[in-house]
C-alpha atoms as one frame of an Amber mdcrd trajectory, in Angstrom:
protein
 111.746  22.979  38.227 110.922  26.023  36.307 111.532  29.454  38.182 109.578
  32.528  36.720 110.576  35.927  38.127 107.815  38.369  37.869 108.868  42.028
  38.002 106.282  44.827  38.046 105.923  48.179  39.963 101.839  47.902  39.335
 100.468  45.983  42.419  97.467  44.907  40.412  99.590  43.709  37.555 101.890
  41.781  39.888  98.910  39.996  41.470  97.284  38.999  38.327 100.399  37.337
  36.941 101.235  35.735  40.031  97.568  34.149  40.135  97.513  33.410  36.551
 101.077  31.592  36.758 100.485  30.039  40.105 101.202  26.587  39.323 104.750
  27.738  38.403 107.729  28.230  40.829 107.295  31.780  41.290 109.433  34.653
  42.646 107.876  38.080  42.612 109.643  41.618  42.787 108.277  44.950  42.776
 111.474  46.719  41.326 114.673  45.765  39.231 116.914  45.630  42.311 115.022
  43.310  44.173 114.520  41.171  40.903 118.568  41.116  40.731 118.643  40.152
  44.420 116.244  37.302  43.963 117.740  36.143  40.615 121.187  35.788  42.577
 119.388  33.687  45.098 117.555  31.104  42.911 120.221  30.725  40.162 118.537
  29.689  36.618 115.290  31.543  35.644 112.857  30.110  33.089 111.669  33.059
  32.367 111.765  36.540  33.411 108.188  38.114  32.988 108.799  42.017  33.469
 107.385  45.214  32.754 109.147  47.562  30.822 108.676  51.049  32.245 109.341
  50.966  35.891 110.702  53.626  38.319 114.096  52.650  39.185 115.304  50.342
  36.355 113.784  49.812  32.951 112.722  46.305  31.676 115.824  46.433  28.863
 118.126  47.452  31.812 117.110  44.343  34.019 117.174  42.030  31.146 120.607
  42.911  30.153 121.814  42.253  33.938 120.134  39.145  34.088 121.643  38.082
  30.833 125.088  38.563  32.185 124.715  35.709  34.278 122.331  33.735  32.034
 122.998  34.604  28.316 119.926  32.260  27.234 117.262  33.632  29.516 113.801
  33.817  28.048 111.790  36.907  28.554 108.280  37.967  28.402 107.853  41.814
  28.408 104.676  43.250  29.717 104.044  46.898  28.804 101.479  49.499  27.743
 104.059  51.108  25.495 104.179  48.506  22.705 103.225  50.763  19.739 106.106
  53.366  21.066 108.954  50.363  21.245 107.777  49.096  17.776 108.072  52.477
  16.212 111.567  53.167  17.770 112.932  50.066  15.560 114.914  48.787  18.459
 116.777  45.510  17.721 116.739  44.339  21.261 112.668  44.804  21.549 112.536
  42.978  18.128 114.238  40.004  19.474 112.038  39.740  22.597 108.500  38.392
  23.052 106.091  40.951  24.615 102.412  41.109  25.620 100.497  44.468  25.491
  99.107  45.649  28.403  95.906  45.494  29.129  95.943  41.369  28.576  93.675
  38.818  29.569  94.732  35.645  31.762  94.597  33.407  28.862  96.829  35.394
  26.749  99.443  35.639  29.640  99.323  31.924  30.318  99.561  31.035  26.667
 102.390  33.254  26.081 104.288  31.665  28.913 103.393  27.880  27.927 104.714
  28.840  24.527 107.875  30.227  25.838 108.836  27.476  28.419 105.956  24.946
  28.281 103.602  23.663  30.797 104.097  23.909  34.713 105.558  20.910  36.533
 104.943  21.876  40.339 103.718  24.931  42.245 105.276  26.892  45.088 105.876
  30.400  45.811 108.596  32.319  47.565 108.684  35.947  49.359 111.550  38.371
  48.371 112.420  40.905  50.844 115.864  42.546  50.577 115.062  45.810  51.994
 114.921  47.444  48.769 111.349  46.946  48.176 109.458  44.207  49.751 106.349
  42.012  48.812 104.314  40.318  51.283 102.430  37.316  49.946  98.967  36.904
  51.803  98.009  34.127  49.839  97.084  33.369  46.435  93.240  33.750  46.941
  94.067  37.341  48.253  95.636  40.104  46.551  99.622  40.614  47.626 100.359
  43.167  50.168 103.229  45.781  49.421 105.134  47.257  52.260 107.409  50.148
  50.924 110.515  51.209  53.238
């Protein structure tokens, strides 16, 4: 079973990505710390779909920490800073797949299918480790965030 960990501090993006990829096994997190906790519970991830610029932990830090446990982790970075990161000529950035914000549902779905293949089954999980919490109210409705 393919587990996708989605991480973004923007609730609108998080909700969009979760809806577009709803037929995969999903874990959603609002911050890097919650993502690390969720990843430790599930084991293997296929892949990580993450924002780059987040308040408490940037995407490259999250990727590095998750790759300590899973060196072959596939990653799709969602960011509005593609041009800035391209211009910085960073080796880690050139090695990752990325999708510029704003993006469409079809582009996201195609990027994930190209990265890990089509979905097998669908289910969802709620992450809540006291760091930042996401409460799913159903895929037909937006995700509701509770901050502590």
